[in-house]
N, C-alpha and C positions, 0 to 999 in steps of 0.2 A: 559167792554169788556171781552169776553170769552177767556179762556186760548189758544185755537187754534188760535183765531184771533190775540191775542197778539203775539204769536209765528210767525204767518205769517207776521205781520207788522214788526217784528224785522228782518225777513229774507229779506223783501223788502228793508229795510234800508241798508243792506249789498250787495244787488244785487243778492240774491240767491232765486230761486224759488223751494221750496221743493215739492215733489210729495207726499203729505200727504195722507195716507190711513187709513181708519177707520175699526176697528175690534170689533164688538159688544161683542164678547166673552172676550175681554180685552187683554191688553198687559202689565199688571202691573209688572210681573216678567219676567226675561230673558227667562225662559222656556215657559211661556205663549206667549210671543212675537214671539219666534222662531217657535212655533207651528202655530200661527196665520199667520205669514208671509210665512212659509214654507222654512226656512233657518236653517243653523247650529246655535246652541246657541252661538257659538263663534263670530258670526256676529252681535249679539245684543250689542248695546252700553248702558251700565249702566251709567247714570249720577249721581254720588255720591258726596255729599257735606260733607266735613270733616272740622274740625277746627284745624288749626296748630297754636299754641300759640294764640288761640282765634280769629284767622283770617280765614275766609272761604276760602277753596281751593276746586276746582272742579276736580274730577277724572273721566275720561271717560274710563270705564273699559269693556273689553270683557266679554260677558255674561257667558263665561266658567270659568272666573278667580275670585279669591277672592283677596282682597287687603292685602298685607303684610304691616301692619301699621308701623312696625319698619323700613322697607326699605324706606317708604315715609317720615317718621319722619327724618331719616338720610339725605335723598335727600334734604329736605327742611331746614335742620339744625334747626329743631324745638325742643323746650323743651317738648312740649305736642302735642299730635295728637290724635283726637278722632272723631267718627262719629257725625255729627251734628244732633240735634233733629229736628223733623218735622217743628216746628215753625221757626227755624233758616233757614232751607232750603227754606221755603216759603218767609221769609222776605228778603232773599238775591237773590233768583231767580225769585220770583213771581209765582212759580209753586209748586204744591204739589208733594210729593214723589210718584213715580210710573208713573208720567207723565212729569218729569223734562227733558226738552230738553238740548242738549249739548251746546247751545248758545242762545242768545236772552234774557238774564236775566236782571233784573232791576238794579243790581249792578255788576260791573266788578269783576271778581275773577281770581286769578291765576289758570291756568288750566293745568293739566297733562293728557296726553293720553297714554293709555296702548299700548305698542309697538306691542302686539299680534294682534291688530286690523289691522295693516298694512299688514297682511298675506292675507287679502281678497280684492277683487276688489270692493266689495260693502258691506257696513254695514248698520244696521237699528237702528235708534235712536227715542226716544220719541218726539212727536210733541206737547207737552203741556198738554195732558190728558192721563189717564191710558188706553184708548182704541184707541190711534192713534200713528202712527209712520211714518217715511219716510226713503227712501234709500239715501245713500250718499257715495261717495268714501272716504276712509280714508284720502287721501291727502287733499281733499276739506274740510273735517271735521276739520282736524288739522289747516288748514289755517283760516277758518272762526272763529273757537273757540279760536284761538291764543294759541294753546296748545303746550306744550313741550312733546316730546316723551320720555317715560321712561319704565323701568320694574316696574310693580306694584304688580305682584304676588310673592309668596314665591319662592325663587330661587331653592328649591329642588323639584319643581313640573314640 
């Protein structure tokens, strides 16, 4: 089954119908996605997988922000915290980096959502491939993803 089909099937299981849109020019980076969609880069949801004490954790981060790893490490009370390698991302989510959606993964993961995403009425997230995404309200995103809202960026920005 193709990545988009797997994502749509996972949405159906939770009763959500995404308006998936395809962009031949690609939406692999937050800047690419914002340009393709025609929105602010802050409205792009980056689905980033990290390992906290070797356990996968998904961070849903505003496209304008970087992750303050020390802040998240403290939040999770973890000894170690690092970006997951591409093969770990694929094995836990079922999707490749650049197209990882914010939910619908093959394995459940603790999920933290960037509080800056709440500033928007609508945000855009990957739909399983590097050339597709879908709009969703931050409230619905948080609910479906089972995410906890937190500050993820460095506090001095």
